[in-house]
N, C-alpha and C positions, 0 to 999 in steps of 0.2 A: 506628569503622568497622562496617558491618553484616556480620554473619557468616551464611554460607549455612546453618548448622545449623538456623536458625529458618525457613527458606524453606518455604512450602507451595504446592503446585500442585493446583488443583481444575479438572478438565476441564469445559469448557462444553458440548460436544456430542460425538457419537461420532467426528467427523471433523476438527474444527478448533476452536481456542480454548481458553484456560485462564485462570483467575483466579489471580494470584500474591499470596500473603500473607506476612507475617513479614519484610518488608523495609521499611526506612525510607530513602526516596530523598532525604531532606534531608541524609543523611550519605554520605561517600565509601564506595564498595563495595570489599570485599576481593576478591582474585583468585578465590577459591572461589565467591563469590556471583555474580560476573560469569560464570564458567564454568557455574554452575547455571542462570542465566537464559538463557544462550546455548543450553544443552542443551534447556531447556523450549521455547525459540523454535523450534528445529529439529524438535521433536516435535509442537508444537501450532500453530505458524505465526503465531498472533497471541496476545499476552499482555495481560491486563487487570490494572491496578493501581487500587485504590480508596483514597480518603482520603489522597492524597499532596499536601500543601500545600507545593509547592516553588516556588522563585523561578525566574526565567528563567535565571540563571546555573547553578542546580542542575540544571535541565532540560538545559542544554547539557552539563554535566559528566557527567550520567547517560548521555546519548547517546554521548559521546566514549569511553566504555568499550568500545564495539562497533565503532569504526572512525572514519575521518576524516569530519567533518561538512561537508556541502555548503552553500555559500551559494546557496540555492535562488533561481533567477532570476525566478520568477513570483509571488512574494509578498513584501511588505515586511518588513524586519527589525524586531524590536521596538525596537532602538536601534543606534547606531553602535558601541557598546561590546560588544554581543552580536549580531553579524550572523548567527550560526549559527541563532538562534531567530527564526522568522518568524510573522507573524500570518495566521490564516485566519478572518477575521471577516465575518459576515453581519449587517447591522443589522436585517434582517427576512427572513422566509422565505416559503414557500408561493407562491401565484400572484402576489403583489405584488412579489416580489424578482426581480432580474435573474437569469436562468438561469445556474447555475454549471456549465458543461459539462465542467469537469474533476472534478466531484464526483458529480453525480447521474446517472452512467452507470457500468456495471461497467467497471473498468479497473485496470491496474497503472500506477504513476506513472512518467511520463517515459521510456517505452520507445522514444521517438524519439531518445534520447541514445545515444552510443557506449557509455557506461558507465551504464546505468540504476541507480537507487538500490538498495542492499542492502536498506534498510528505512527506516521512519519511526517516530517517537515523537510521538504527538499527545496534547495535554493540554487538558482542558476548564476554561475560566475562568468563562464565564457561559453559561447554557443557557435555552432556552425552557421554559415550564411543561410543555408536552407536545410530544413529537416530537423530531426531530433525531437519531434513532438512526443508527448506521453498521453495515453488514453487510460481512462478509468471506467469500470463497469459496476453497476448497482446490483449487489447480490440479494437484496430484498426483492427487487424486480425479477431477478432470475428465478428465485424460488416461487414467487407468485405467478410467473409465466409457465410453470409446469402444470400439467393436468392435476386435478384433485386426487385422482387414483395414484399418480406417481408421487405426489406429496405424501399421501398416506403410507406408501411403501417406504419412503425414505425417512419419515419421522421416526426417531428412536434408533436409527442405524448409526454405526460408527465407521470411520475410515482410518486407515493407516497413512500417516504422513512421514516421509523418510528423506532426510537430507542426502543420503547416498544416491538417490535417484539421479541427481545431476552432478555429483562429485566425480572428479577425475582422479581422486586419491584412493587410498586403500579403504575398501568398504568397512572392514573390521575397525580400522582406526576412526572412521567417521562415526560409526555406531557406538564406539566407546565414549566419544565426546558428546554425541547427540543420538541417543537411542531413538528408534522410531516411536512415534506417539499416535495413540488413537484419539481422535476428536469426533464430535458429532458431525454427521453429514449435513444435518439441518441444525444450525446453531441459533439460539435465542440471544439477541443482543442484550448485554447486561444493563444498558442505560435506557434503551427505547422499548425493550420487551418484544420487539418484532422478530419474526423468523426469517432466516436467510440461508442461502446455499453456501456451504463451507467446505467445498472440495476444489482443488485446482490442478492444472495439468503439470505443474512444475514439481510438486512434492507429494501429492496424493497417489498412492500406489495401488490400493485395493479397498473395496467396500467389504467390511467384515460380514461373514455369513453367506456370501454369494459364492457360487462355483467360479472357477477360473474363467470359464467361457462367459458366464453371466457378468462377472466383473468387467471383463474386457468390453462388453457391449454397453453396459449401463454407465460405467465411468467415462467411456468415450462420449456417450450421448450427453452427459452432464457437462463435461469440459468443452464440448462443442456448443452446447446451449448457452453458456455464459458469454459467448463471443458475439451475440446478436447486436447489431448497431443500435437498436432501440433501447438498450440498457446503458449506452455509453455517452461519454463526453470526451472530446479531444482538445488538448491544451497546447497552444503554440507558445513556447517559451520566449522570453526576452531577458536580457541581462537584468539582474535584481528582481526577477519574478520568483515567487514562492508558491509552492503547493503544499497544502496540509490535508492529508487524507486519513480516514478511519479505516485501518487495515482489517478490522473485524467484519465489515460489511461491504467491502469493495475488492475488486481485483484491478491490476494495472498492467500496462504493456508499454515498454519504451521502444519506439520505432527506430530500427537501425538503418536509416536511409540517408546517412550523412558521411562525409569523408574528412571534414575538418574537426579539430578538437572540440570536445564537449566536456566542460569542467563543472561539476556540481558539488554541493555540500549538503549533508543530511544529518538530522538527529532522529533517533528512534525512541518512542515512548513505550515503556514497559506495559504489558497487558496482564490479563488474568487467564486462568485456565478456562477454555471454552466449555 
């Protein structure tokens, strides 16, 4: 088993991200190591691991240390034997690929669900020669970067999150499977107790209690606000790199600037109601 005594944490930016070393994810982790990784996740929000040549089953087992794994409904499983691990594969990128509207916009995953994911663990299998980076943004910092007057207005408000906003299918069928959900605009993280901004351009459709015109202005302001570079970290993938992010307090953006295949694997950890 891997011992936490060898774990290293190197901060990536002043506000978000850290590279984790001294851990071998091919081996089961002891309790102290899991606790150290959890502590680092709460502090840095997204963690990066390099040179981790793990199998799909080891990927699943690593994720299971942090909660129940979700059978994600919008990506195929790698196999019937390991349904918790799913494929995120693009055969080609750039202008020639079909737009992936769940990736190349700033978003938190699946906020249209009653229980949005706690987090995800993404692993690189095959990468383009150039491009295909992913960015993450700190939603604590986004909230704290608002004026105190704006914070007071947003505290206690809710917003509607709707899967049909990006779906190309029948809206009624989407709503039957995933009814729109109201979640707090300002969420309190269940583990850290800190406030964060919890709206995103991909799934949030309106702020409850505002007029149509007010909603258009305020929601646009908030979704633009989260994109500021000072909230962000950018990760350049390598084969066998892994990113583990807290979906509750981050947003992410996959840059579609490549034309070669980009093959990834991911597990999703179930969360709680915001």
